[in-house]
Every structure is written in structure tokens, then in C-alpha cells.
Legacy VTK file of the C-alpha trace (Angstrom):
# vtk DataFile Version 3.0
C-alpha trace
ASCII
DATASET POLYDATA
POINTS 251 float
-7.963 79.190 67.261
-6.279 80.948 64.324
-5.499 80.705 60.623
-8.320 78.330 59.745
-7.837 77.236 56.161
-10.688 75.333 54.585
-11.153 73.479 51.327
-14.588 71.932 51.025
-15.424 68.734 49.155
-18.480 68.362 46.888
-19.789 65.285 48.733
-22.193 64.517 51.552
-20.579 62.349 54.238
-21.793 60.787 57.480
-18.436 60.658 59.255
-15.593 63.138 59.555
-12.261 61.379 60.101
-10.372 63.851 62.295
-6.580 63.615 61.851
-4.548 66.088 63.956
-1.238 66.763 62.236
2.032 68.298 63.368
4.756 68.072 60.707
3.807 64.730 59.152
4.801 65.320 55.520
6.451 61.881 55.334
3.498 59.929 56.731
0.612 61.918 55.334
0.662 60.962 51.632
0.865 57.255 52.510
-1.887 57.502 55.116
-4.275 59.554 52.981
-3.857 57.308 49.953
-4.634 54.252 52.098
-7.665 55.819 53.772
-9.086 57.045 50.480
-8.679 53.585 48.962
-10.262 51.675 51.864
-12.925 54.019 53.263
-16.165 54.517 51.370
-18.055 57.683 50.408
-19.557 58.037 53.902
-16.182 59.201 55.227
-14.568 62.580 54.700
-10.932 63.099 55.712
-10.274 66.231 57.750
-6.770 67.392 58.612
-6.212 69.580 61.674
-2.822 71.281 61.428
-1.484 72.382 64.812
1.626 74.482 64.421
2.924 72.564 61.382
5.803 74.177 59.504
6.378 71.564 56.787
4.398 70.641 53.650
1.578 68.823 55.457
-1.048 71.377 54.420
-0.126 71.206 50.736
-0.205 67.404 50.839
-3.634 67.391 52.482
-5.045 69.763 49.877
-3.522 67.724 47.051
-5.470 64.737 48.384
-8.680 66.823 48.426
-9.019 66.742 52.199
-10.866 69.272 54.286
-8.227 71.273 56.159
-8.281 73.344 59.325
-5.239 75.115 60.749
-4.166 76.678 64.035
-0.882 78.085 65.298
-1.456 76.425 68.675
0.542 73.244 69.204
-1.137 70.308 70.899
-3.180 67.255 69.971
-6.481 68.761 71.062
-5.802 72.003 69.218
-5.279 70.000 66.025
-8.535 68.125 66.571
-10.449 71.340 67.187
-8.971 72.980 64.082
-10.267 70.056 62.029
-13.680 70.154 63.716
-13.944 73.900 63.086
-13.295 73.180 59.409
-16.127 70.619 59.457
-18.509 73.148 61.005
-17.553 75.782 58.436
-18.147 73.315 55.602
-21.800 72.715 56.641
-21.510 69.076 55.603
-24.091 66.739 57.218
-21.666 64.969 59.563
-23.217 62.675 62.163
-20.093 61.697 64.092
-16.379 62.375 64.410
-13.858 59.565 63.998
-10.433 60.315 65.481
-7.340 58.746 63.934
-3.573 59.090 64.423
-1.589 60.891 61.720
1.331 58.449 61.987
-0.767 55.573 60.636
-1.366 53.818 63.966
-5.133 53.745 63.293
-6.047 51.148 60.673
-8.855 52.055 58.232
-10.503 48.682 58.889
-10.841 49.648 62.546
-12.422 52.979 61.626
-15.052 51.038 59.688
-15.673 48.848 62.740
-16.133 51.916 64.932
-18.699 53.261 62.472
-20.530 49.930 62.523
-20.884 50.157 66.307
-22.185 53.719 65.988
-24.838 52.482 63.587
-25.808 49.909 66.222
-26.724 52.765 68.553
-23.541 53.617 70.492
-22.569 57.297 70.570
-19.070 56.884 72.072
-17.010 54.060 70.593
-13.373 53.644 71.619
-10.670 51.380 70.309
-8.791 49.656 73.128
-5.292 48.427 72.263
-4.092 46.748 75.435
-4.527 42.988 75.789
-5.039 42.717 72.020
-2.143 41.054 70.123
-2.134 43.546 67.246
-2.205 46.415 69.742
-0.005 45.117 72.537
2.957 44.032 70.414
3.426 47.409 68.731
3.456 49.440 71.942
6.700 50.165 73.753
7.088 49.116 77.384
6.611 52.736 78.450
3.397 52.948 76.425
2.063 49.681 77.830
2.697 50.645 81.436
1.604 54.237 80.961
-1.668 53.411 79.244
-2.479 50.668 81.758
-1.964 53.068 84.689
-3.811 55.930 83.009
-6.630 53.609 81.979
-6.974 52.577 85.632
-6.963 56.236 86.685
-9.709 57.036 84.162
-11.662 54.041 85.442
-11.424 55.226 89.056
-12.477 58.755 88.145
-15.429 57.731 85.986
-16.436 54.389 87.588
-16.298 52.843 84.118
-13.725 50.258 83.011
-11.140 51.592 80.535
-8.053 49.590 79.586
-6.214 52.527 77.958
-6.548 55.978 76.381
-6.275 54.976 72.736
-6.552 57.692 70.066
-8.774 55.652 67.717
-12.318 56.590 68.703
-15.717 57.811 67.529
-17.858 60.482 69.167
-21.363 61.419 68.088
-21.437 65.047 66.930
-24.133 66.165 69.388
-22.392 64.362 72.254
-19.123 66.044 71.340
-20.742 69.478 71.582
-22.131 68.640 75.007
-18.691 67.540 76.208
-17.257 71.046 75.807
-13.700 69.691 75.913
-11.096 71.973 77.496
-7.892 69.892 77.657
-6.084 70.656 74.401
-2.513 69.505 75.116
-2.171 66.149 76.935
-5.624 65.573 78.414
-7.817 65.457 75.297
-8.382 61.684 75.354
-8.932 61.170 79.084
-11.270 64.170 79.317
-13.516 62.784 76.572
-13.684 59.366 78.235
-14.595 60.760 81.643
-17.192 63.137 80.231
-18.717 60.380 78.092
-19.550 58.612 81.364
-20.670 61.793 83.138
-23.064 62.549 80.284
-24.499 59.026 80.444
-23.668 58.297 76.820
-23.898 54.808 75.353
-20.303 53.549 75.375
-18.767 50.669 73.464
-15.139 49.501 73.662
-13.757 47.355 70.858
-10.275 45.861 70.357
-8.183 47.619 67.727
-4.680 47.171 66.391
-1.803 49.590 66.910
0.222 49.831 63.726
3.823 50.929 63.373
4.517 54.462 62.199
4.269 54.571 58.389
7.222 56.937 57.965
9.170 59.637 59.762
10.213 59.943 63.397
8.092 59.024 66.413
7.403 62.187 68.412
6.382 60.860 71.839
7.223 57.223 72.546
10.961 57.704 71.924
11.249 60.346 74.660
13.079 59.788 77.925
11.475 58.122 80.930
11.474 61.465 82.754
9.646 63.130 79.870
7.112 60.292 79.701
6.483 60.591 83.440
5.916 64.306 83.067
3.348 63.684 80.313
1.640 61.057 82.474
1.427 63.545 85.341
-0.178 66.118 83.056
-2.750 63.544 81.926
-3.460 62.584 85.542
-4.109 66.236 86.410
-6.271 66.687 83.317
-8.347 63.679 84.333
-8.865 65.126 87.797
-9.964 68.472 86.358
-12.326 66.741 83.961
-13.975 64.722 86.735
-14.376 67.457 89.326
-13.842 70.929 87.893
-16.232 70.675 84.937
-18.827 68.289 86.405
-21.189 71.021 87.640
-21.443 72.560 84.177
-22.047 69.177 82.536
-24.984 68.172 84.731
-26.883 71.476 84.560
LINES 1 252
251 0 1 2 3 4 5 6 7 8 9 10 11 12 13 14 15 16 17 18 19 20 21 22 23 24 25 26 27 28 29 30 31 32 33 34 35 36 37 38 39 40 41 42 43 44 45 46 47 48 49 50 51 52 53 54 55 56 57 58 59 60 61 62 63 64 65 66 67 68 69 70 71 72 73 74 75 76 77 78 79 80 81 82 83 84 85 86 87 88 89 90 91 92 93 94 95 96 97 98 99 100 101 102 103 104 105 106 107 108 109 110 111 112 113 114 115 116 117 118 119 120 121 122 123 124 125 126 127 128 129 130 131 132 133 134 135 136 137 138 139 140 141 142 143 144 145 146 147 148 149 150 151 152 153 154 155 156 157 158 159 160 161 162 163 164 165 166 167 168 169 170 171 172 173 174 175 176 177 178 179 180 181 182 183 184 185 186 187 188 189 190 191 192 193 194 195 196 197 198 199 200 201 202 203 204 205 206 207 208 209 210 211 212 213 214 215 216 217 218 219 220 221 222 223 224 225 226 227 228 229 230 231 232 233 234 235 236 237 238 239 240 241 242 243 244 245 246 247 248 249 250
């Protein structure tokens, strides 16, 4: 991890909304304004820049967000940069909420995840497949890919998952115990498998998948060959998470 840039906020929050960002200067001002208008004082917005070269950092600071930065590209690297910023801030965060920087994660769904956490669940995941607001917005490649990868995660963990959606909540102590290692393509599947391995209390809720607020889609518009390559990387990450790290988790 490198180049961690932090701006603290003079508030005490219960939830850190982790938003990994790679060059999202078009989306970010719209997303942050919406989240700040619809989320209450329990939520602090934390931006994790992973290799961004545009004005995303300046926009995040203008919106008084907590900001962490790394030169390493990859979804998980962005998440960890944001989480490092949270740790450095010493704010009393109870859980991490993960949201997509393109606006796919609705603030209303983040509130619903937090409600489930307050009911006693320490791993709450938004599942998009088979939900009208989620299903309709996904491309055919995304629908098929997430269905197959959800099945793969289910087989590896012996827990039913319908997809690997990015909108999720993880209790802070549980997150530390997970010791996540897959920072490029396997961040989501690793967390789901380890949540089961660690015998956490898991809750799946239906969430919507919104269209990108602005800018260009980075993943879903790629070729079929590229999508298959990503799927293969996620499959391998799931295998590693189930077998390679299991001994350490159960000690």
C-alpha cells in the first residue's frame, strides 16, 4: 500500500461506506452528493483511490470525504486503501459498507444493509439476480457470469449465493479475521467464502442494480474473451480462498 492520503472528519460514525475509485471524476460528484443527502450522520464516506490519475481525489476532498490512496490498481486495493484511511482516522466504526463508485449501489439499499446489521447479522450481502431492479440492469454477460460464479461460491462454501454483488456490509472485527488476500478480481468471492468458513451470521437481501451515473463502464462493455478471462481469475481466487487459506482461518 502506498501514498495514503487522509482527511479526517469531525464526526463519530458507526458505518464506513467504502467506495473504491479508479478514475471516476464524472460519477463521483453526483454519487457523493446523493449519498450525503440520503444517508444520515451514522455513515461516513470513504474513498479508496487505486491508481487514479484524474481529479477523483480533489472531488472527494471537496465533498469532505475520508480519502485513502494507493498506486496499486485493483478493486481490492482500492477497498484496502479506504480501510487503511479509516484505521488511521481512529473513528469508532463498527462495520464497513461496500458500494460501487459508478452509482450501482443505491443509498436506500445501504440503509437496509445497516438495518440487518443492527438485527445481529455481521455479514450482509445484496443479491441482484432474480430481483427486477437488479436483473434488468445487468447485461447478459453479467447475468450469466454472476449466476455461474454464485454457484461456484455456493459449491465451495456449502452456502447458497445467487451472485457476487459489490453492495455488502462486513462487521469490522469479522473483516479483520478474514485477512483478505485477493485484491484484483477475487475480493468479493473470497469474502463470501471466508464469511462461511468463519461461521459468521450471514444475511442476503435483494438489492437493485442501478445504471452508471456518468462516464464509461469499465468492465461490462469488454469482449466475451476478456469477460471469460476475468471469470477464470475469480474461479481460481475462490479455490484459493476455500483451500489455501482455510488452515490459517480455523487456527
